[in-house]
C-alpha positions as CSV (number, residue, x, y, z in Angstrom):
1,M,14.1,-1.6,-6.7
2,R,14.1,-4.5,-9.1
3,A,11.8,-7.6,-9.1
4,S,12.3,-10.5,-11.4
5,V,10.8,-13.9,-12.1
6,K,12.0,-16.6,-14.5
7,T,10.3,-19.9,-15.2
8,S,10.3,-22.1,-18.3
9,W,7.6,-20.0,-20.0
10,I,7.6,-16.7,-18.2
11,S,10.2,-13.9,-17.7
12,V,9.2,-10.9,-15.7
13,D,11.5,-8.0,-14.9
14,I,10.2,-4.9,-13.2
15,S,12.3,-2.0,-12.0
16,G,11.5,1.4,-10.3
17,I,9.2,2.1,-7.5
18,I,7.2,-1.2,-7.2
19,P,3.9,-1.0,-5.3
20,G,3.6,-3.4,-2.4
21,A,0.4,-4.8,-3.7
22,L,2.2,-5.9,-6.9
23,L,5.0,-7.5,-5.0
24,E,2.4,-9.3,-2.8
25,V,0.7,-10.8,-6.0
26,L,4.1,-11.8,-7.4
27,R,5.1,-13.5,-4.1
28,L,1.8,-15.4,-3.9
29,E,2.1,-16.5,-7.6
30,Y,5.7,-17.3,-7.9
31,G,7.0,-17.9,-4.3
32,H,10.7,-18.7,-4.1
33,R,11.2,-17.9,-7.8
34,L,10.7,-14.2,-7.1
35,R,13.9,-12.2,-6.6
36,V,13.7,-8.7,-5.2
37,R,16.8,-6.5,-5.2
38,S,17.4,-2.9,-4.0
39,D,19.5,-0.6,-6.1
40,G,20.9,0.8,-2.8
41,Q,19.0,4.1,-2.9
42,E,16.0,2.9,-0.9
43,R,15.3,0.8,2.1
44,L,13.7,-2.6,1.7
45,R,10.7,-3.3,4.0
46,D,10.0,-6.7,5.5
47,V,6.3,-6.7,5.0
48,H,5.8,-9.7,7.3
49,N,7.0,-7.6,10.3
50,A,4.8,-4.6,9.4
51,E,1.9,-3.6,11.6
52,L,-0.6,-4.5,8.9
53,Y,0.5,-8.1,8.8
54,E,0.6,-8.5,12.5
55,K,-3.1,-7.8,13.0
56,K,-5.9,-10.1,11.9
57,P,-7.7,-8.7,8.8
58,S,-11.0,-8.7,10.7
59,E,-9.5,-6.2,13.2
60,M,-8.5,-3.8,10.5
61,R,-11.0,-1.1,9.8
62,P,-10.8,1.2,6.7
63,G,-9.3,4.0,8.8
64,A,-6.5,1.7,10.1
65,Y,-5.7,0.7,6.5
66,L,-5.6,4.4,5.5
67,K,-3.2,5.3,8.3
68,F,-1.0,2.2,7.6
69,Y,-0.6,3.1,4.0
70,R,-0.1,6.8,4.7
71,Q,2.7,6.0,7.2
72,D,4.2,3.3,5.0
73,N,4.6,5.9,2.2
74,E,6.0,8.3,4.8
75,L,3.3,11.0,4.2
76,T,1.9,13.4,6.8
77,Q,-1.8,13.8,7.0
78,A,-1.4,17.2,5.4
79,E,0.7,15.8,2.5
80,L,-1.8,13.1,1.8
81,G,-4.6,15.7,1.8
82,S,-2.7,17.7,-0.7
83,R,-2.1,14.8,-3.0
84,L,-5.8,14.0,-2.9
85,G,-6.6,17.5,-4.1
86,G,-6.6,19.8,-1.1
87,I,-8.4,17.7,1.5
88,P,-7.9,19.3,4.9
89,R,-5.6,17.5,7.4
90,Q,-8.5,17.2,9.9
91,N,-10.6,15.3,7.4
92,I,-7.7,12.8,6.9
93,S,-7.4,12.4,10.7
94,N,-11.2,11.9,11.0
95,M,-11.1,9.2,8.3
96,E,-8.2,7.4,10.0
97,N,-9.9,7.5,13.4
98,S,-13.3,6.3,12.0
99,R,-15.1,9.6,12.8
100,R,-15.7,10.2,9.1
101,A,-16.6,7.5,6.6
102,I,-14.5,7.0,3.5
103,S,-16.6,7.5,0.4
104,R,-16.4,5.2,-2.6
105,T,-15.0,8.0,-4.6
106,M,-12.3,8.6,-2.0
107,A,-11.6,4.9,-1.7
108,K,-10.9,4.8,-5.5
109,R,-8.6,7.8,-5.2
110,L,-6.7,6.2,-2.3
111,S,-6.5,2.9,-4.2
112,A,-4.9,4.6,-7.2
113,L,-2.5,6.6,-4.9
114,F,-1.3,3.6,-2.9
115,G,-1.7,0.8,-5.5
116,V,-4.0,-1.3,-3.3
117,P,-7.6,-2.5,-3.8
118,A,-10.3,0.1,-3.0
119,C,-12.2,-2.4,-0.9
120,R,-9.6,-1.9,1.9
121,F,-10.9,1.6,2.4
122,I,-14.6,0.8,2.4
123,G,-16.3,-0.4,5.6
């Protein structure tokens, strides 16, 4: 994927796997001047039709954000647990279903993994 912005004073060109949070910031800042192109090897996602954007932010709990970002990155609960350092699948399930709180440390790890603010995972 490639994202580019050109203004009188700024030229930004980013290629590779671009985190959704970065694209969101670029869209907010540059609007119609942002151009996003796919190199044909990956599918583009229309974030405005994603489940996350259809719900009101007040309805989204930390576990719902976790589930959304996990599914958006096409990870199973077991794969996510493995990437987080061997967390059991059941613990991931419990966090997604609000049966287990997401600690600040875990929120930071999730933030780094998904490229989104840690506050989304803290209730």
